[in-house]
mmCIF file of the N, C-alpha and C atoms, coordinates in Angstrom:
data_MODEL
# 
_entry.id   MODEL 
# 
loop_
_atom_site.group_PDB 
_atom_site.id 
_atom_site.type_symbol 
_atom_site.label_atom_id 
_atom_site.label_alt_id 
_atom_site.label_comp_id 
_atom_site.label_asym_id 
_atom_site.label_entity_id 
_atom_site.label_seq_id 
_atom_site.pdbx_PDB_ins_code 
_atom_site.Cartn_x 
_atom_site.Cartn_y 
_atom_site.Cartn_z 
_atom_site.occupancy 
_atom_site.B_iso_or_equiv 
_atom_site.pdbx_formal_charge 
_atom_site.auth_seq_id 
_atom_site.auth_comp_id 
_atom_site.auth_asym_id 
_atom_site.auth_atom_id 
_atom_site.pdbx_PDB_model_num 
ATOM 1   N N  . LEU A 1 1  ? 81.043 128.045 131.718 1.00 0.00 ? 1  LEU A N  1 
ATOM 2   C CA . LEU A 1 1  ? 80.724 127.465 133.011 1.00 0.00 ? 1  LEU A CA 1 
ATOM 3   C C  . LEU A 1 1  ? 80.964 128.478 134.120 1.00 0.00 ? 1  LEU A C  1 
ATOM 4   N N  . ALA A 1 2  ? 82.105 129.154 134.077 1.00 0.00 ? 2  ALA A N  1 
ATOM 5   C CA . ALA A 1 2  ? 82.399 130.153 135.106 1.00 0.00 ? 2  ALA A CA 1 
ATOM 6   C C  . ALA A 1 2  ? 81.362 131.271 135.093 1.00 0.00 ? 2  ALA A C  1 
ATOM 7   N N  . ALA A 1 3  ? 80.934 131.671 133.880 1.00 0.00 ? 3  ALA A N  1 
ATOM 8   C CA . ALA A 1 3  ? 79.920 132.723 133.776 1.00 0.00 ? 3  ALA A CA 1 
ATOM 9   C C  . ALA A 1 3  ? 78.606 132.274 134.382 1.00 0.00 ? 3  ALA A C  1 
ATOM 10  N N  . LYS A 1 4  ? 78.239 131.025 134.134 1.00 0.00 ? 4  LYS A N  1 
ATOM 11  C CA . LYS A 1 4  ? 76.998 130.506 134.715 1.00 0.00 ? 4  LYS A CA 1 
ATOM 12  C C  . LYS A 1 4  ? 77.097 130.447 136.229 1.00 0.00 ? 4  LYS A C  1 
ATOM 13  N N  . LEU A 1 5  ? 78.241 129.985 136.739 1.00 0.00 ? 5  LEU A N  1 
ATOM 14  C CA . LEU A 1 5  ? 78.417 129.894 138.183 1.00 0.00 ? 5  LEU A CA 1 
ATOM 15  C C  . LEU A 1 5  ? 78.395 131.263 138.843 1.00 0.00 ? 5  LEU A C  1 
ATOM 16  N N  . SER A 1 6  ? 78.915 132.264 138.160 1.00 0.00 ? 6  SER A N  1 
ATOM 17  C CA . SER A 1 6  ? 78.943 133.604 138.736 1.00 0.00 ? 6  SER A CA 1 
ATOM 18  C C  . SER A 1 6  ? 77.611 134.329 138.558 1.00 0.00 ? 6  SER A C  1 
ATOM 19  N N  . GLY A 1 7  ? 76.678 133.705 137.846 1.00 0.00 ? 7  GLY A N  1 
ATOM 20  C CA . GLY A 1 7  ? 75.369 134.300 137.662 1.00 0.00 ? 7  GLY A CA 1 
ATOM 21  C C  . GLY A 1 7  ? 75.272 135.227 136.467 1.00 0.00 ? 7  GLY A C  1 
ATOM 22  N N  . ARG A 1 8  ? 76.330 135.336 135.676 1.00 0.00 ? 8  ARG A N  1 
ATOM 23  C CA . ARG A 1 8  ? 76.307 136.231 134.521 1.00 0.00 ? 8  ARG A CA 1 
ATOM 24  C C  . ARG A 1 8  ? 75.362 135.736 133.436 1.00 0.00 ? 8  ARG A C  1 
ATOM 25  N N  . LEU A 1 9  ? 75.192 134.437 133.336 1.00 0.00 ? 9  LEU A N  1 
ATOM 26  C CA . LEU A 1 9  ? 74.297 133.890 132.324 1.00 0.00 ? 9  LEU A CA 1 
ATOM 27  C C  . LEU A 1 9  ? 73.195 133.085 132.993 1.00 0.00 ? 9  LEU A C  1 
ATOM 28  N N  . ARG A 1 10 ? 71.979 133.328 132.539 1.00 0.00 ? 10 ARG A N  1 
ATOM 29  C CA . ARG A 1 10 ? 70.871 132.499 133.016 1.00 0.00 ? 10 ARG A CA 1 
ATOM 30  C C  . ARG A 1 10 ? 70.909 131.203 132.217 1.00 0.00 ? 10 ARG A C  1 
ATOM 31  N N  . ALA A 1 11 ? 70.414 130.141 132.797 1.00 0.00 ? 11 ALA A N  1 
ATOM 32  C CA . ALA A 1 11 ? 70.365 128.869 132.090 1.00 0.00 ? 11 ALA A CA 1 
ATOM 33  C C  . ALA A 1 11 ? 69.578 129.048 130.799 1.00 0.00 ? 11 ALA A C  1 
ATOM 34  N N  . GLY A 1 12 ? 70.167 128.646 129.690 1.00 0.00 ? 12 GLY A N  1 
ATOM 35  C CA . GLY A 1 12 ? 69.506 128.741 128.397 1.00 0.00 ? 12 GLY A CA 1 
ATOM 36  C C  . GLY A 1 12 ? 69.560 130.120 127.764 1.00 0.00 ? 12 GLY A C  1 
ATOM 37  N N  . ALA A 1 13 ? 70.150 131.089 128.441 1.00 0.00 ? 13 ALA A N  1 
ATOM 38  C CA . ALA A 1 13 ? 70.222 132.443 127.886 1.00 0.00 ? 13 ALA A CA 1 
ATOM 39  C C  . ALA A 1 13 ? 71.312 132.516 126.821 1.00 0.00 ? 13 ALA A C  1 
ATOM 40  N N  . ARG A 1 14 ? 71.072 133.342 125.835 1.00 0.00 ? 14 ARG A N  1 
ATOM 41  C CA . ARG A 1 14 ? 72.060 133.536 124.778 1.00 0.00 ? 14 ARG A CA 1 
ATOM 42  C C  . ARG A 1 14 ? 73.146 134.480 125.297 1.00 0.00 ? 14 ARG A C  1 
ATOM 43  N N  . PRO A 1 15 ? 74.406 134.111 125.109 1.00 0.00 ? 15 PRO A N  1 
ATOM 44  C CA . PRO A 1 15 ? 75.486 134.997 125.535 1.00 0.00 ? 15 PRO A CA 1 
ATOM 45  C C  . PRO A 1 15 ? 75.410 136.323 124.779 1.00 0.00 ? 15 PRO A C  1 
ATOM 46  N N  . GLY A 1 16 ? 75.861 137.378 125.398 1.00 0.00 ? 16 GLY A N  1 
ATOM 47  C CA . GLY A 1 16 ? 75.825 138.692 124.770 1.00 0.00 ? 16 GLY A CA 1 
ATOM 48  C C  . GLY A 1 16 ? 77.212 139.216 124.485 1.00 0.00 ? 16 GLY A C  1 
ATOM 49  N N  . ILE A 1 17 ? 77.260 140.399 123.911 1.00 0.00 ? 17 ILE A N  1 
ATOM 50  C CA . ILE A 1 17 ? 78.547 140.964 123.551 1.00 0.00 ? 17 ILE A CA 1 
ATOM 51  C C  . ILE A 1 17 ? 79.408 141.264 124.773 1.00 0.00 ? 17 ILE A C  1 
ATOM 52  N N  . GLU A 1 18 ? 78.789 141.396 125.927 1.00 0.00 ? 18 GLU A N  1 
ATOM 53  C CA . GLU A 1 18 ? 79.579 141.620 127.146 1.00 0.00 ? 18 GLU A CA 1 
ATOM 54  C C  . GLU A 1 18 ? 80.442 140.408 127.502 1.00 0.00 ? 18 GLU A C  1 
ATOM 55  N N  . ASP A 1 19 ? 80.189 139.288 126.867 1.00 0.00 ? 19 ASP A N  1 
ATOM 56  C CA . ASP A 1 19 ? 80.969 138.075 127.109 1.00 0.00 ? 19 ASP A CA 1 
ATOM 57  C C  . ASP A 1 19 ? 82.193 137.964 126.194 1.00 0.00 ? 19 ASP A C  1 
ATOM 58  N N  . LEU A 1 20 ? 82.365 138.918 125.279 1.00 0.00 ? 20 LEU A N  1 
ATOM 59  C CA . LEU A 1 20 ? 83.511 138.890 124.373 1.00 0.00 ? 20 LEU A CA 1 
ATOM 60  C C  . LEU A 1 20 ? 84.757 139.404 125.075 1.00 0.00 ? 20 LEU A C  1 
ATOM 61  N N  . THR A 1 21 ? 85.908 138.879 124.645 1.00 0.00 ? 21 THR A N  1 
ATOM 62  C CA . THR A 1 21 ? 87.180 139.391 125.159 1.00 0.00 ? 21 THR A CA 1 
ATOM 63  C C  . THR A 1 21 ? 87.404 140.788 124.574 1.00 0.00 ? 21 THR A C  1 
ATOM 64  N N  . ASP A 1 22 ? 88.387 141.499 125.103 1.00 0.00 ? 22 ASP A N  1 
ATOM 65  C CA . ASP A 1 22 ? 88.671 142.840 124.599 1.00 0.00 ? 22 ASP A CA 1 
ATOM 66  C C  . ASP A 1 22 ? 88.991 142.821 123.103 1.00 0.00 ? 22 ASP A C  1 
ATOM 67  N N  . ARG A 1 23 ? 89.819 141.894 122.675 1.00 0.00 ? 23 ARG A N  1 
ATOM 68  C CA . ARG A 1 23 ? 90.197 141.829 121.253 1.00 0.00 ? 23 ARG A CA 1 
ATOM 69  C C  . ARG A 1 23 ? 89.002 141.419 120.403 1.00 0.00 ? 23 ARG A C  1 
ATOM 70  N N  . GLU A 1 24 ? 88.219 140.452 120.871 1.00 0.00 ? 24 GLU A N  1 
ATOM 71  C CA . GLU A 1 24 ? 87.018 140.064 120.135 1.00 0.00 ? 24 GLU A CA 1 
ATOM 72  C C  . GLU A 1 24 ? 86.080 141.260 119.996 1.00 0.00 ? 24 GLU A C  1 
ATOM 73  N N  . MET A 1 25 ? 85.983 142.068 121.038 1.00 0.00 ? 25 MET A N  1 
ATOM 74  C CA . MET A 1 25 ? 85.120 143.244 120.995 1.00 0.00 ? 25 MET A CA 1 
ATOM 75  C C  . MET A 1 25 ? 85.624 144.253 119.970 1.00 0.00 ? 25 MET A C  1 
ATOM 76  N N  . GLN A 1 26 ? 86.938 144.416 119.882 1.00 0.00 ? 26 GLN A N  1 
ATOM 77  C CA . GLN A 1 26 ? 87.499 145.312 118.866 1.00 0.00 ? 26 GLN A CA 1 
ATOM 78  C C  . GLN A 1 26 ? 87.105 144.848 117.467 1.00 0.00 ? 26 GLN A C  1 
ATOM 79  N N  . VAL A 1 27 ? 87.263 143.559 117.212 1.00 0.00 ? 27 VAL A N  1 
ATOM 80  C CA . VAL A 1 27 ? 86.913 142.998 115.902 1.00 0.00 ? 27 VAL A CA 1 
ATOM 81  C C  . VAL A 1 27 ? 85.405 143.147 115.665 1.00 0.00 ? 27 VAL A C  1 
ATOM 82  N N  . PHE A 1 28 ? 84.596 142.849 116.684 1.00 0.00 ? 28 PHE A N  1 
ATOM 83  C CA . PHE A 1 28 ? 83.142 142.951 116.582 1.00 0.00 ? 28 PHE A CA 1 
ATOM 84  C C  . PHE A 1 28 ? 82.716 144.372 116.216 1.00 0.00 ? 28 PHE A C  1 
ATOM 85  N N  . GLU A 1 29 ? 83.307 145.361 116.870 1.00 0.00 ? 29 GLU A N  1 
ATOM 86  C CA . GLU A 1 29 ? 82.978 146.759 116.590 1.00 0.00 ? 29 GLU A CA 1 
ATOM 87  C C  . GLU A 1 29 ? 83.306 147.130 115.145 1.00 0.00 ? 29 GLU A C  1 
ATOM 88  N N  . LEU A 1 30 ? 84.439 146.658 114.661 1.00 0.00 ? 30 LEU A N  1 
ATOM 89  C CA . LEU A 1 30 ? 84.829 146.966 113.287 1.00 0.00 ? 30 LEU A CA 1 
ATOM 90  C C  . LEU A 1 30 ? 83.938 146.249 112.281 1.00 0.00 ? 30 LEU A C  1 
ATOM 91  N N  . ILE A 1 31 ? 83.485 145.060 112.617 1.00 0.00 ? 31 ILE A N  1 
ATOM 92  C CA . ILE A 1 31 ? 82.503 144.362 111.780 1.00 0.00 ? 31 ILE A CA 1 
ATOM 93  C C  . ILE A 1 31 ? 81.233 145.204 111.710 1.00 0.00 ? 31 ILE A C  1 
ATOM 94  N N  . GLY A 1 32 ? 80.817 145.734 112.853 1.00 0.00 ? 32 GLY A N  1 
ATOM 95  C CA . GLY A 1 32 ? 79.621 146.570 112.917 1.00 0.00 ? 32 GLY A CA 1 
ATOM 96  C C  . GLY A 1 32 ? 79.738 147.858 112.120 1.00 0.00 ? 32 GLY A C  1 
ATOM 97  N N  . ARG A 1 33 ? 80.957 148.293 111.898 1.00 0.00 ? 33 ARG A N  1 
ATOM 98  C CA . ARG A 1 33 ? 81.196 149.491 111.077 1.00 0.00 ? 33 ARG A CA 1 
ATOM 99  C C  . ARG A 1 33 ? 81.294 149.146 109.595 1.00 0.00 ? 33 ARG A C  1 
ATOM 100 N N  . GLY A 1 34 ? 81.127 147.864 109.280 1.00 0.00 ? 34 GLY A N  1 
ATOM 101 C CA . GLY A 1 34 ? 81.124 147.435 107.885 1.00 0.00 ? 34 GLY A CA 1 
ATOM 102 C C  . GLY A 1 34 ? 82.492 147.181 107.291 1.00 0.00 ? 34 GLY A C  1 
ATOM 103 N N  . MET A 1 35 ? 83.504 147.037 108.132 1.00 0.00 ? 35 MET A N  1 
ATOM 104 C CA . MET A 1 35 ? 84.861 146.820 107.616 1.00 0.00 ? 35 MET A CA 1 
ATOM 105 C C  . MET A 1 35 ? 85.055 145.375 107.156 1.00 0.00 ? 35 MET A C  1 
ATOM 106 N N  . SER A 1 36 ? 85.844 145.238 106.111 1.00 0.00 ? 36 SER A N  1 
ATOM 107 C CA . SER A 1 36 ? 86.189 143.915 105.598 1.00 0.00 ? 36 SER A CA 1 
ATOM 108 C C  . SER A 1 36 ? 87.243 143.265 106.497 1.00 0.00 ? 36 SER A C  1 
ATOM 109 N N  . ARG A 1 37 ? 87.447 141.976 106.317 1.00 0.00 ? 37 ARG A N  1 
ATOM 110 C CA . ARG A 1 37 ? 88.485 141.262 107.083 1.00 0.00 ? 37 ARG A CA 1 
ATOM 111 C C  . ARG A 1 37 ? 89.850 141.898 106.867 1.00 0.00 ? 37 ARG A C  1 
ATOM 112 N N  . LYS A 1 38 ? 90.126 142.222 105.606 1.00 0.00 ? 38 LYS A N  1 
ATOM 113 C CA . LYS A 1 38 ? 91.427 142.810 105.278 1.00 0.00 ? 38 LYS A CA 1 
ATOM 114 C C  . LYS A 1 38 ? 91.611 144.153 105.974 1.00 0.00 ? 38 LYS A C  1 
ATOM 115 N N  . ARG A 1 39 ? 90.591 144.966 105.943 1.00 0.00 ? 39 ARG A N  1 
ATOM 116 C CA . ARG A 1 39 ? 90.684 146.278 106.581 1.00 0.00 ? 39 ARG A CA 1 
ATOM 117 C C  . ARG A 1 39 ? 90.811 146.167 108.098 1.00 0.00 ? 39 ARG A C  1 
ATOM 118 N N  . ILE A 1 40 ? 90.078 145.216 108.681 1.00 0.00 ? 40 ILE A N  1 
ATOM 119 C CA . ILE A 1 40 ? 90.194 144.976 110.127 1.00 0.00 ? 40 ILE A CA 1 
ATOM 120 C C  . ILE A 1 40 ? 91.618 144.554 110.453 1.00 0.00 ? 40 ILE A C  1 
ATOM 121 N N  . ALA A 1 41 ? 92.170 143.655 109.646 1.00 0.00 ? 41 ALA A N  1 
ATOM 122 C CA . ALA A 1 41 ? 93.543 143.181 109.860 1.00 0.00 ? 41 ALA A CA 1 
ATOM 123 C C  . ALA A 1 41 ? 94.528 144.346 109.797 1.00 0.00 ? 41 ALA A C  1 
ATOM 124 N N  . GLU A 1 42 ? 94.371 145.204 108.815 1.00 0.00 ? 42 GLU A N  1 
ATOM 125 C CA . GLU A 1 42 ? 95.257 146.361 108.690 1.00 0.00 ? 42 GLU A CA 1 
ATOM 126 C C  . GLU A 1 42 ? 95.110 147.287 109.894 1.00 0.00 ? 42 GLU A C  1 
ATOM 127 N N  . ARG A 1 43 ? 93.886 147.551 110.286 1.00 0.00 ? 43 ARG A N  1 
ATOM 128 C CA . ARG A 1 43 ? 93.610 148.477 111.403 1.00 0.00 ? 43 ARG A CA 1 
ATOM 129 C C  . ARG A 1 43 ? 94.191 147.980 112.712 1.00 0.00 ? 43 ARG A C  1 
ATOM 130 N N  . LEU A 1 44 ? 94.054 146.658 112.962 1.00 0.00 ? 44 LEU A N  1 
ATOM 131 C CA . LEU A 1 44 ? 94.512 146.083 114.231 1.00 0.00 ? 44 LEU A CA 1 
ATOM 132 C C  . LEU A 1 44 ? 95.918 145.486 114.135 1.00 0.00 ? 44 LEU A C  1 
ATOM 133 N N  . LYS A 1 45 ? 96.518 145.625 112.949 1.00 0.00 ? 45 LYS A N  1 
ATOM 134 C CA . LYS A 1 45 ? 97.868 145.086 112.699 1.00 0.00 ? 45 LYS A CA 1 
ATOM 135 C C  . LYS A 1 45 ? 97.921 143.576 112.987 1.00 0.00 ? 45 LYS A C  1 
ATOM 136 N N  . LEU A 1 46 ? 96.970 142.872 112.376 1.00 0.00 ? 46 LEU A N  1 
ATOM 137 C CA . LEU A 1 46 ? 96.862 141.419 112.500 1.00 0.00 ? 46 LEU A CA 1 
ATOM 138 C C  . LEU A 1 46 ? 96.880 140.797 111.117 1.00 0.00 ? 46 LEU A C  1 
ATOM 139 N N  . ASP A 1 47 ? 97.144 139.510 111.070 1.00 0.00 ? 47 ASP A N  1 
ATOM 140 C CA . ASP A 1 47 ? 97.022 138.754 109.834 1.00 0.00 ? 47 ASP A CA 1 
ATOM 141 C C  . ASP A 1 47 ? 95.537 138.533 109.541 1.00 0.00 ? 47 ASP A C  1 
ATOM 142 N N  . VAL A 1 48 ? 95.172 138.477 108.269 1.00 0.00 ? 48 VAL A N  1 
ATOM 143 C CA . VAL A 1 48 ? 93.780 138.251 107.892 1.00 0.00 ? 48 VAL A CA 1 
ATOM 144 C C  . VAL A 1 48 ? 93.264 136.938 108.477 1.00 0.00 ? 48 VAL A C  1 
ATOM 145 N N  . ASN A 1 49 ? 94.109 135.913 108.517 1.00 0.00 ? 49 ASN A N  1 
ATOM 146 C CA . ASN A 1 49 ? 93.689 134.631 109.092 1.00 0.00 ? 49 ASN A CA 1 
ATOM 147 C C  . ASN A 1 49 ? 93.394 134.759 110.583 1.00 0.00 ? 49 ASN A C  1 
ATOM 148 N N  . THR A 1 50 ? 94.123 135.609 111.270 1.00 0.00 ? 50 THR A N  1 
ATOM 149 C CA . THR A 1 50 ? 93.871 135.840 112.692 1.00 0.00 ? 50 THR A CA 1 
ATOM 150 C C  . THR A 1 50 ? 92.519 136.525 112.870 1.00 0.00 ? 50 THR A C  1 
ATOM 151 N N  . VAL A 1 51 ? 92.218 137.478 112.011 1.00 0.00 ? 51 VAL A N  1 
ATOM 152 C CA . VAL A 1 51 ? 90.921 138.139 112.062 1.00 0.00 ? 51 VAL A CA 1 
ATOM 153 C C  . VAL A 1 51 ? 89.813 137.121 111.829 1.00 0.00 ? 51 VAL A C  1 
ATOM 154 N N  . GLU A 1 52 ? 90.008 136.223 110.885 1.00 0.00 ? 52 GLU A N  1 
ATOM 155 C CA . GLU A 1 52 ? 89.001 135.188 110.621 1.00 0.00 ? 52 GLU A CA 1 
ATOM 156 C C  . GLU A 1 52 ? 88.810 134.294 111.844 1.00 0.00 ? 52 GLU A C  1 
ATOM 157 N N  . THR A 1 53 ? 89.892 133.983 112.532 1.00 0.00 ? 53 THR A N  1 
ATOM 158 C CA . THR A 1 53 ? 89.785 133.185 113.759 1.00 0.00 ? 53 THR A CA 1 
ATOM 159 C C  . THR A 1 53 ? 88.946 133.922 114.796 1.00 0.00 ? 53 THR A C  1 
ATOM 160 N N  . TYR A 1 54 ? 89.195 135.219 114.957 1.00 0.00 ? 54 TYR A N  1 
ATOM 161 C CA . TYR A 1 54 ? 88.384 136.007 115.894 1.00 0.00 ? 54 TYR A CA 1 
ATOM 162 C C  . TYR A 1 54 ? 86.918 136.022 115.473 1.00 0.00 ? 54 TYR A C  1 
ATOM 163 N N  . ARG A 1 55 ? 86.657 136.187 114.186 1.00 0.00 ? 55 ARG A N  1 
ATOM 164 C CA . ARG A 1 55 ? 85.273 136.187 113.698 1.00 0.00 ? 55 ARG A CA 1 
ATOM 165 C C  . ARG A 1 55 ? 84.579 134.861 114.037 1.00 0.00 ? 55 ARG A C  1 
ATOM 166 N N  . THR A 1 56 ? 85.301 133.762 113.855 1.00 0.00 ? 56 THR A N  1 
ATOM 167 C CA . THR A 1 56 ? 84.742 132.447 114.162 1.00 0.00 ? 56 THR A CA 1 
ATOM 168 C C  . THR A 1 56 ? 84.453 132.329 115.658 1.00 0.00 ? 56 THR A C  1 
ATOM 169 N N  . ARG A 1 57 ? 85.392 132.753 116.490 1.00 0.00 ? 57 ARG A N  1 
ATOM 170 C CA . ARG A 1 57 ? 85.189 132.701 117.942 1.00 0.00 ? 57 ARG A CA 1 
ATOM 171 C C  . ARG A 1 57 ? 83.998 133.551 118.370 1.00 0.00 ? 57 ARG A C  1 
ATOM 172 N N  . ILE A 1 58 ? 83.878 134.731 117.788 1.00 0.00 ? 58 ILE A N  1 
ATOM 173 C CA . ILE A 1 58 ? 82.760 135.619 118.122 1.00 0.00 ? 58 ILE A CA 1 
ATOM 174 C C  . ILE A 1 58 ? 81.441 134.956 117.744 1.00 0.00 ? 58 ILE A C  1 
ATOM 175 N N  . ARG A 1 59 ? 81.383 134.390 116.543 1.00 0.00 ? 59 ARG A N  1 
ATOM 176 C CA . ARG A 1 59 ? 80.157 133.691 116.108 1.00 0.00 ? 59 ARG A CA 1 
ATOM 177 C C  . ARG A 1 59 ? 79.805 132.572 117.062 1.00 0.00 ? 59 ARG A C  1 
ATOM 178 N N  . GLU A 1 60 ? 80.811 131.810 117.479 1.00 0.00 ? 60 GLU A N  1 
ATOM 179 C CA . GLU A 1 60 ? 80.563 130.707 118.408 1.00 0.00 ? 60 GLU A CA 1 
ATOM 180 C C  . GLU A 1 60 ? 80.080 131.223 119.757 1.00 0.00 ? 60 GLU A C  1 
ATOM 181 N N  . ARG A 1 61 ? 80.728 132.245 120.283 1.00 0.00 ? 61 ARG A N  1 
ATOM 182 C CA . ARG A 1 61 ? 80.327 132.803 121.581 1.00 0.00 ? 61 ARG A CA 1 
ATOM 183 C C  . ARG A 1 61 ? 78.908 133.362 121.550 1.00 0.00 ? 61 ARG A C  1 
ATOM 184 N N  . LEU A 1 62 ? 78.557 134.006 120.443 1.00 0.00 ? 62 LEU A N  1 
ATOM 185 C CA . LEU A 1 62 ? 77.238 134.617 120.320 1.00 0.00 ? 62 LEU A CA 1 
ATOM 186 C C  . LEU A 1 62 ? 76.196 133.664 119.745 1.00 0.00 ? 62 LEU A C  1 
ATOM 187 N N  . GLN A 1 63 ? 76.626 132.453 119.457 1.00 0.00 ? 63 GLN A N  1 
ATOM 188 C CA . GLN A 1 63 ? 75.755 131.404 118.924 1.00 0.00 ? 63 GLN A CA 1 
ATOM 189 C C  . GLN A 1 63 ? 75.046 131.861 117.649 1.00 0.00 ? 63 GLN A C  1 
ATOM 190 N N  . LEU A 1 64 ? 75.837 132.397 116.736 1.00 0.00 ? 64 LEU A N  1 
ATOM 191 C CA . LEU A 1 64 ? 75.322 132.859 115.455 1.00 0.00 ? 64 LEU A CA 1 
ATOM 192 C C  . LEU A 1 64 ? 75.681 131.841 114.382 1.00 0.00 ? 64 LEU A C  1 
ATOM 193 N N  . PRO A 1 65 ? 74.775 131.564 113.454 1.00 0.00 ? 65 PRO A N  1 
ATOM 194 C CA . PRO A 1 65 ? 74.983 130.471 112.503 1.00 0.00 ? 65 PRO A CA 1 
ATOM 195 C C  . PRO A 1 65 ? 76.009 130.727 111.398 1.00 0.00 ? 65 PRO A C  1 
ATOM 196 N N  . ASP A 1 66 ? 76.183 131.990 111.003 1.00 0.00 ? 66 ASP A N  1 
ATOM 197 C CA . ASP A 1 66 ? 77.074 132.248 109.870 1.00 0.00 ? 66 ASP A CA 1 
ATOM 198 C C  . ASP A 1 66 ? 77.581 133.682 109.889 1.00 0.00 ? 66 ASP A C  1 
ATOM 199 N N  . ALA A 1 67 ? 78.431 133.995 108.911 1.00 0.00 ? 67 ALA A N  1 
ATOM 200 C CA . ALA A 1 67 ? 79.052 135.318 108.845 1.00 0.00 ? 67 ALA A CA 1 
ATOM 201 C C  . ALA A 1 67 ? 78.019 136.420 108.620 1.00 0.00 ? 67 ALA A C  1 
ATOM 202 N N  . GLU A 1 68 ? 77.009 136.154 107.840 1.00 0.00 ? 68 GLU A N  1 
ATOM 203 C CA . GLU A 1 68 ? 75.968 137.156 107.595 1.00 0.00 ? 68 GLU A CA 1 
ATOM 204 C C  . GLU A 1 68 ? 75.214 137.487 108.881 1.00 0.00 ? 68 GLU A C  1 
ATOM 205 N N  . ALA A 1 69 ? 74.909 136.481 109.672 1.00 0.00 ? 69 ALA A N  1 
ATOM 206 C CA . ALA A 1 69 ? 74.233 136.713 110.949 1.00 0.00 ? 69 ALA A CA 1 
ATOM 207 C C  . ALA A 1 69 ? 75.124 137.526 111.890 1.00 0.00 ? 69 ALA A C  1 
ATOM 208 N N  . LEU A 1 70 ? 76.419 137.257 111.859 1.00 0.00 ? 70 LEU A N  1 
ATOM 209 C CA . LEU A 1 70 ? 77.367 138.026 112.672 1.00 0.00 ? 70 LEU A CA 1 
ATOM 210 C C  . LEU A 1 70 ? 77.369 139.481 112.240 1.00 0.00 ? 70 LEU A C  1 
ATOM 211 N N  . ARG A 1 71 ? 77.445 139.731 110.944 1.00 0.00 ? 71 ARG A N  1 
ATOM 212 C CA . ARG A 1 71 ? 77.451 141.099 110.437 1.00 0.00 ? 71 ARG A CA 1 
ATOM 213 C C  . ARG A 1 71 ? 76.185 141.841 110.845 1.00 0.00 ? 71 ARG A C  1 
ATOM 214 N N  . GLU A 1 72 ? 75.035 141.204 110.663 1.00 0.00 ? 72 GLU A N  1 
ATOM 215 C CA . GLU A 1 72 ? 73.761 141.827 111.021 1.00 0.00 ? 72 GLU A CA 1 
ATOM 216 C C  . GLU A 1 72 ? 73.690 142.112 112.517 1.00 0.00 ? 72 GLU A C  1 
ATOM 217 N N  . PHE A 1 73 ? 74.131 141.166 113.325 1.00 0.00 ? 73 PHE A N  1 
ATOM 218 C CA . PHE A 1 73 ? 74.117 141.336 114.779 1.00 0.00 ? 73 PHE A CA 1 
ATOM 219 C C  . PHE A 1 73 ? 75.010 142.503 115.181 1.00 0.00 ? 73 PHE A C  1 
ATOM 220 N N  . ALA A 1 74 ? 76.189 142.594 114.579 1.00 0.00 ? 74 ALA A N  1 
ATOM 221 C CA . ALA A 1 74 ? 77.137 143.661 114.907 1.00 0.00 ? 74 ALA A CA 1 
ATOM 222 C C  . ALA A 1 74 ? 76.586 145.022 114.483 1.00 0.00 ? 74 ALA A C  1 
ATOM 223 N N  . VAL A 1 75 ? 75.992 145.099 113.301 1.00 0.00 ? 75 VAL A N  1 
ATOM 224 C CA . VAL A 1 75 ? 75.421 146.366 112.829 1.00 0.00 ? 75 VAL A CA 1 
ATOM 225 C C  . VAL A 1 75 ? 74.267 146.786 113.735 1.00 0.00 ? 75 VAL A C  1 
ATOM 226 N N  . ASN A 1 76 ? 73.397 145.852 114.069 1.00 0.00 ? 76 ASN A N  1 
ATOM 227 C CA . ASN A 1 76 ? 72.262 146.170 114.947 1.00 0.00 ? 76 ASN A CA 1 
ATOM 228 C C  . ASN A 1 76 ? 72.728 146.602 116.333 1.00 0.00 ? 76 ASN A C  1 
ATOM 229 N N  . ALA A 1 77 ? 73.745 145.943 116.858 1.00 0.00 ? 77 ALA A N  1 
ATOM 230 C CA . ALA A 1 77 ? 74.275 146.320 118.176 1.00 0.00 ? 77 ALA A CA 1 
ATOM 231 C C  . ALA A 1 77 ? 74.811 147.740 118.130 1.00 0.00 ? 77 ALA A C  1 
ATOM 232 N N  . LYS A 1 78 ? 75.472 148.092 117.040 1.00 0.00 ? 78 LYS A N  1 
ATOM 233 C CA . LYS A 1 78 ? 75.995 149.462 116.877 1.00 0.00 ? 78 LYS A CA 1 
ATOM 234 C C  . LYS A 1 78 ? 74.834 150.452 116.825 1.00 0.00 ? 78 LYS A C  1 
ATOM 235 N N  . LEU A 1 79 ? 73.822 150.157 116.033 1.00 0.00 ? 79 LEU A N  1 
ATOM 236 C CA . LEU A 1 79 ? 72.668 151.042 115.898 1.00 0.00 ? 79 LEU A CA 1 
ATOM 237 C C  . LEU A 1 79 ? 71.923 151.221 117.224 1.00 0.00 ? 79 LEU A C  1 
ATOM 238 N N  . GLU A 1 80 ? 71.926 150.169 118.038 1.00 0.00 ? 80 GLU A N  1 
ATOM 239 C CA . GLU A 1 80 ? 71.240 150.218 119.328 1.00 0.00 ? 80 GLU A CA 1 
ATOM 240 C C  . GLU A 1 80 ? 72.113 150.848 120.421 1.00 0.00 ? 80 GLU A C  1 
ATOM 241 N N  . GLY A 1 81 ? 73.335 151.212 120.051 1.00 0.00 ? 81 GLY A N  1 
ATOM 242 C CA . GLY A 1 81 ? 74.226 151.855 121.005 1.00 0.00 ? 81 GLY A CA 1 
ATOM 243 C C  . GLY A 1 81 ? 74.795 150.931 122.064 1.00 0.00 ? 81 GLY A C  1 
ATOM 244 N N  . LYS A 1 82 ? 74.918 149.651 121.724 1.00 0.00 ? 82 LYS A N  1 
ATOM 245 C CA . LYS A 1 82 ? 75.446 148.683 122.697 1.00 0.00 ? 82 LYS A CA 1 
ATOM 246 C C  . LYS A 1 82 ? 76.961 148.716 122.787 1.00 0.00 ? 82 LYS A C  1 
ATOM 247 N N  . TYR A 1 83 ? 77.599 149.457 121.921 1.00 0.00 ? 83 TYR A N  1 
ATOM 248 C CA . TYR A 1 83 ? 79.047 149.673 121.993 1.00 0.00 ? 83 TYR A CA 1 
ATOM 249 C C  . TYR A 1 83 ? 79.392 150.963 121.338 1.00 0.00 ? 83 TYR A C  1 
# 
């Protein structure tokens, strides 16, 4: 709602990676590099369940249907130089 009020999102527009929190962005980048949940957890010194929570939040924010769509989106964003 705050993003819409500030004009960051157009009505009906899909949220983008710029809407992720700093930690979500860290997890997203590592997903884009092909890292597993366990490896992401080790790298960021988090519990694997915490990483899964971040993955779920990222999927919800980006309106992606499943983990495979998240992985593909993250890889494509990396290839396109969006992070």
